[in-house]
PASEPA-772426 format. One record per residue: residue number from 1; z, x, y of N, C-alpha, C in turn. Coordinates in Angstrom, 2 decimals, m for minus. Example, Ala and Ser with C-alpha at 12.3 -4.5 7.8 and 13.67 -1.06 7.14 Angstrom:
# PASEPA-772426
n  nc3  nc1  nc2  cac3  cac1  cac2  cc3  cc1  cc2
1  7.80  13.19  m5.69  7.80  12.30  m4.50  7.80  13.20  m3.30 .
2  7.08  12.85  m2.25  7.14  13.67  m1.06  7.87  12.90  0.03 .
# end
This chain:
# PASEPA-772426
n  nc3  nc1  nc2  cac3  cac1  cac2  cc3  cc1  cc2
1  m98.50  125.94  m95.31  m98.34  126.27  m93.89  m97.13  125.54  m93.32 .
2  m96.29  126.27  m92.64  m95.12  125.68  m92.00  m95.48  125.20  m90.60 .
3  m95.12  123.98  m90.31  m95.34  123.43  m88.98  m94.04  122.82  m88.48 .
4  m93.77  123.03  m87.20  m92.59  122.44  m86.56  m93.06  121.37  m85.59 .
5  m92.49  120.20  m85.72  m92.84  119.09  m84.84  m91.60  118.65  m84.09 .
6  m91.66  118.79  m82.76  m90.53  118.43  m81.91  m90.75  117.05  m81.32 .
7  m89.64  116.35  m81.07  m89.72  115.03  m80.45  m88.44  114.77  m79.67 .
8  m88.49  113.77  m78.81  m87.31  113.34  m78.08  m87.27  113.74  m76.62 .
9  m88.21  114.54  m76.19  m88.21  114.94  m74.78  m88.48  113.74  m73.88 .
10  m87.88  113.78  m72.69  m88.03  112.64  m71.78  m87.51  113.04  m70.41 .
11  m87.55  112.07  m69.49  m86.97  112.25  m68.17  m85.73  111.37  m68.07 .
12  m84.64  111.96  m67.58  m83.39  111.21  m67.46  m82.72  111.55  m66.14 .
13  m81.77  110.74  m65.76  m80.97  111.01  m64.58  m79.85  111.97  m64.93 .
14  m79.41  112.71  m63.93  m78.28  113.61  m64.14  m77.08  112.82  m64.69 .
15  m76.41  113.45  m65.64  m75.29  112.78  m66.29  m75.68  112.05  m67.56 .
16  m76.98  111.92  m67.78  m77.46  111.20  m68.94  m77.53  112.07  m70.19 .
17  m78.08  111.49  m71.25  m78.15  112.17  m72.54  m79.55  112.06  m73.13 .
18  m79.88  113.04  m73.94  m81.11  113.02  m74.72  m80.84  113.64  m76.07 .
19  m81.64  113.26  m77.04  m81.54  113.85  m78.38  m82.91  114.38  m78.77 .
20  m82.98  115.68  m78.97  m84.21  116.31  m79.43  m84.16  116.47  m80.95 .
21  m85.31  116.36  m81.56  m85.41  116.56  m83.00  m86.57  117.50  m83.32 .
22  m86.43  118.21  m84.41  m87.49  119.13  m84.84  m87.54  119.08  m86.37 .
23  m88.69  118.76  m86.88  m88.88  118.69  m88.32  m89.84  119.79  m88.76 .
24  m89.44  120.53  m89.77  m90.28  121.59  m90.32  m90.95  121.09  m91.59 .
25  m92.25  120.98  m91.57  m92.98  120.59  m92.77  m93.55  121.82  m93.45 .
26  m93.61  121.79  m94.76  m94.15  122.92  m95.50  m93.18  124.08  m95.64 .
27  m91.93  123.87  m95.27  m90.92  124.94  m95.33  m90.26  124.89  m96.70 .
28  m90.37  125.97  m97.45  m89.87  125.97  m98.82  m88.75  126.98  m99.08 .
29  m88.33  127.67  m98.04  m87.25  128.66  m98.22  m85.91  127.96  m98.33 .
30  m85.01  128.53  m99.11  m83.67  127.95  m99.25  m82.83  128.21  m98.00 .
31  m83.06  129.32  m97.37  m82.30  129.71  m96.20  m83.05  129.31  m94.93 .
32  m82.31  128.79  m93.95  m82.94  128.39  m92.70  m82.00  128.62  m91.53 .
33  m82.39  129.52  m90.66  m81.72  129.66  m89.38  m82.55  128.84  m88.39 .
34  m81.95  127.79  m87.85  m82.69  126.87  m86.98  m82.12  126.95  m85.57 .
35  m82.98  126.99  m84.60  m82.53  127.24  m83.23  m83.33  126.46  m82.21 .
36  m82.71  126.28  m81.06  m83.37  125.74  m79.88  m83.32  126.78  m78.78 .
37  m84.45  126.96  m78.15  m84.56  127.80  m76.96  m85.09  126.91  m75.84 .
38  m85.03  127.41  m74.63  m85.62  126.68  m73.53  m86.12  127.65  m72.46 .
39  m87.12  127.16  m71.76  m87.63  127.89  m70.60  m87.45  126.98  m69.40 .
40  m86.57  127.37  m68.50  m86.32  126.60  m67.29  m87.08  127.23  m66.13 .
41  m87.39  126.45  m65.10  m88.18  126.96  m63.98  m87.61  128.24  m63.38 .
42  m88.43  129.25  m63.28  m88.02  130.49  m62.65  m87.23  131.42  m63.54 .
43  m87.05  131.06  m64.79  m86.26  131.89  m65.69  m87.04  132.22  m66.96 .
44  m86.61  133.25  m67.64  m87.22  133.59  m68.91  m86.67  132.63  m69.97 .
45  m87.37  132.58  m71.09  m86.92  131.74  m72.19  m85.53  132.21  m72.65 .
46  m84.63  131.26  m72.84  m83.26  131.61  m73.22  m82.83  130.83  m74.45 .
47  m81.90  131.39  m75.17  m81.36  130.71  m76.34  m80.43  129.59  m75.90 .
48  m80.42  128.51  m76.66  m79.58  127.37  m76.34  m78.55  127.15  m77.45 .
49  m79.01  126.96  m78.68  m78.10  126.70  m79.79  m78.76  127.07  m81.11 .
50  m77.92  127.48  m82.06  m78.38  127.87  m83.38  m77.53  127.17  m84.44 .
51  m78.13  126.95  m85.60  m77.37  126.49  m86.76  m77.98  127.07  m88.02 .
52  m77.11  127.47  m88.92  m77.57  128.02  m90.19  m77.32  126.99  m91.27 .
53  m78.29  126.78  m92.13  m78.19  125.66  m93.07  m77.19  125.86  m94.20 .
54  m76.75  127.10  m94.43  m75.76  127.36  m95.47  m74.42  127.61  m94.77 .
55  m73.57  126.63  m94.81  m72.29  126.76  m94.14  m72.22  126.07  m92.79 .
56  m73.40  125.76  m92.23  m73.47  125.06  m90.95  m72.78  125.79  m89.81 .
57  m72.82  127.12  m89.83  m72.28  127.85  m88.69  m73.17  127.62  m87.48 .
58  m72.56  127.57  m86.32  m73.31  127.28  m85.09  m73.04  128.31  m84.01 .
59  m73.96  128.33  m83.07  m73.84  129.17  m81.88  m74.33  128.35  m80.70 .
60  m73.64  128.49  m79.57  m74.07  127.83  m78.34  m74.06  128.83  m77.20 .
61  m75.04  128.71  m76.35  m75.02  129.46  m75.11  m73.89  128.92  m74.24 .
62  m73.31  129.78  m73.44  m72.20  129.36  m72.58  m72.58  128.19  m71.68 .
63  m73.82  128.18  m71.25  m74.27  127.15  m70.30  m74.31  125.75  m70.90 .
64  m74.26  125.65  m72.21  m74.35  124.33  m72.84  m73.13  123.98  m73.68 .
65  m72.21  124.91  m73.82  m71.01  124.65  m74.62  m70.25  123.45  m74.10 .
66  m69.84  122.59  m75.02  m69.10  121.40  m74.64  m69.99  120.23  m74.23 .
67  m71.28  120.48  m74.05  m72.20  119.41  m73.65  m73.26  119.13  m74.71 .
68  m73.73  120.18  m75.38  m74.78  120.04  m76.38  m74.19  120.18  m77.78 .
69  m74.78  119.47  m78.72  m74.37  119.57  m80.11  m75.60  119.75  m80.98 .
70  m75.61  120.82  m81.76  m76.72  121.05  m82.68  m76.30  120.59  m84.07 .
71  m77.21  119.97  m84.76  m76.92  119.50  m86.12  m78.19  119.57  m86.94 .
72  m78.05  119.42  m88.23  m79.24  119.47  m89.08  m79.27  118.26  m90.00 .
73  m80.44  117.95  m90.41  m80.66  116.89  m91.38  m80.59  117.52  m92.76 .
74  m79.60  117.18  m93.55  m79.38  117.84  m94.83  m80.39  117.45  m95.90 .
75  m81.18  116.43  m95.64  m82.16  116.01  m96.63  m83.50  116.72  m96.47 .
76  m83.63  117.46  m95.38  m84.89  118.16  m95.14  m84.63  119.28  m94.13 .
77  m85.63  120.06  m93.87  m85.47  121.14  m92.88  m85.76  120.54  m91.51 .
78  m84.70  120.10  m90.89  m84.83  119.46  m89.59  m83.57  119.75  m88.78 .
79  m83.74  119.90  m87.51  m82.62  120.22  m86.63  m82.67  119.31  m85.41 .
80  m81.49  118.90  m84.97  m81.37  118.03  m83.81  m80.56  118.72  m82.72 .
81  m80.77  118.29  m81.51  m79.99  118.79  m80.38  m79.59  117.59  m79.54 .
82  m78.32  117.22  m79.62  m77.79  116.16  m78.79  m77.35  116.77  m77.47 .
83  m77.96  116.30  m76.39  m77.68  116.88  m75.07  m77.00  115.83  m74.21 .
84  m75.78  116.11  m73.82  m74.99  115.20  m73.00  m74.69  115.81  m71.64 .
85  m74.29  114.98  m70.73  m73.93  115.43  m69.38  m75.01  116.34  m68.80 .
86  m76.23  115.90  m68.91  m77.35  116.71  m68.45  m77.33  116.87  m66.94 .
87  m77.76  118.02  m66.50  m77.89  118.27  m65.06  m79.25  118.87  m64.78 .
88  m79.57  119.02  m63.52  m80.91  119.47  m63.13  m81.24  120.85  m63.70 .
89  m80.23  121.68  m63.90  m80.46  123.02  m64.44  m80.88  122.99  m65.91 .
90  m80.77  121.85  m66.55  m81.22  121.72  m67.93  m82.70  121.38  m68.02 .
91  m83.32  121.12  m66.90  m84.74  120.81  m66.89  m85.55  122.00  m67.39 .
92  m86.49  121.72  m68.28  m87.33  122.78  m68.79  m88.06  122.37  m70.05 .
93  m88.72  123.34  m70.65  m89.39  123.12  m71.92  m88.50  123.66  m73.05 .
94  m88.24  122.82  m74.01  m87.36  123.17  m75.12  m88.20  123.47  m76.36 .
95  m87.86  124.57  m77.01  m88.61  125.03  m78.17  m87.71  125.11  m79.40 .
96  m88.24  124.63  m80.49  m87.56  124.74  m81.78  m88.08  125.99  m82.50 .
97  m87.20  126.65  m83.22  m87.59  127.83  m83.98  m86.82  127.86  m85.30 .
98  m87.50  128.27  m86.34  m86.89  128.33  m87.68  m87.28  129.64  m88.36 .
99  m86.36  130.22  m89.07  m86.65  131.44  m89.83  m85.76  131.49  m91.06 .
100  m86.21  132.15  m92.08  m85.43  132.25  m93.32  m84.40  133.38  m93.27 .
101  m84.43  134.19  m92.25  m83.50  135.32  m92.16  m82.16  134.91  m91.55 .
102  m81.12  135.03  m92.32  m79.77  134.72  m91.85  m79.37  135.62  m90.68 .
103  m79.90  136.82  m90.65  m79.52  137.78  m89.61  m79.76  137.22  m88.21 .
104  m80.77  136.38  m88.06  m81.06  135.83  m86.73  m79.97  134.89  m86.26 .
105  m79.33  134.22  m87.20  m78.21  133.35  m86.83  m76.91  134.15  m86.74 .
106  m76.76  135.12  m87.62  m75.53  135.91  m87.63  m75.33  136.62  m86.30 .
107  m76.42  137.12  m85.73  m76.34  137.79  m84.43  m77.12  136.98  m83.40 .
108  m76.78  135.72  m83.31  m77.52  134.80  m82.45  m77.58  135.27  m81.01 .
109  m76.49  135.88  m80.55  m76.44  136.28  m79.14  m77.45  137.37  m78.81 .
110  m78.03  137.99  m79.85  m79.04  139.02  m79.65  m80.43  138.57  m80.09 .
111  m80.52  137.39  m80.67  m81.80  136.93  m81.21  m82.67  136.32  m80.13 .
112  m83.96  136.59  m80.21  m84.90  136.06  m79.23  m85.97  135.23  m79.94 .
113  m86.60  134.39  m79.20  m87.57  133.43  m79.70  m88.69  134.10  m80.49 .
114  m89.18  135.20  m80.00  m90.33  135.86  m80.62  m90.01  136.41  m82.01 .
115  m88.74  136.54  m82.34  m88.37  137.06  m83.64  m88.52  136.02  m84.76 .
116  m88.55  134.76  m84.38  m88.61  133.70  m85.38  m90.03  133.58  m85.93 .
117  m90.12  133.45  m87.23  m91.43  133.35  m87.86  m92.11  132.01  m87.59 .
118  m91.33  130.97  m87.40  m91.90  129.63  m87.22  m91.38  129.05  m85.91 .
119  m92.29  128.63  m85.06  m91.94  128.17  m83.72  m92.71  126.93  m83.34 .
120  m92.04  126.06  m82.60  m92.69  124.83  m82.17  m93.48  125.01  m80.89 .
121  m94.16  123.95  m80.49  m95.01  123.97  m79.31  m94.24  123.77  m78.02 .
122  m93.05  123.23  m78.15  m92.26  122.98  m76.95  m92.33  121.53  m76.53 .
123  m91.26  121.06  m75.90  m91.20  119.68  m75.46  m90.47  119.64  m74.12 .
124  m90.97  118.80  m73.22  m90.45  118.77  m71.86  m89.22  117.90  m71.75 .
125  m88.22  118.44  m71.06  m87.02  117.69  m70.69  m86.88  117.80  m69.18 .
126  m86.80  116.66  m68.52  m86.67  116.63  m67.07  m85.42  115.85  m66.70 .
127  m84.57  116.49  m65.90  m83.34  115.84  m65.45  m83.41  115.70  m63.94 .
128  m83.39  114.48  m63.48  m83.47  114.20  m62.05  m82.07  114.17  m61.46 .
129  m81.90  114.89  m60.36  m80.58  114.93  m59.72  m80.41  113.80  m58.73 .
# end
């Protein structure tokens, strides 16, 4: 059974930084498209960043480009999200998602959370203005 465990959520002041982590246990596929989504107040769940484990290609939503950095732990199926220059609009629940299909990363701008076979429970990030 594949399980995703997220950590690192917290409350910070605007301008601050947080690092989210997600570890996939029981994941045995060689291919891994790993992603972060978020649900912010009043909005639908949106994609934040993606990384594919073969080649380390990445995707970022326009709203986080230049501020967030997605990376992976090469020793295991784990993905991190370094979030810098946080603002109140970044407040929300962040979800980790992993799938063995490269297509989800290749067309990240069209991929949605529900398409991923393995999804985390979500973790709260609060940015105080």
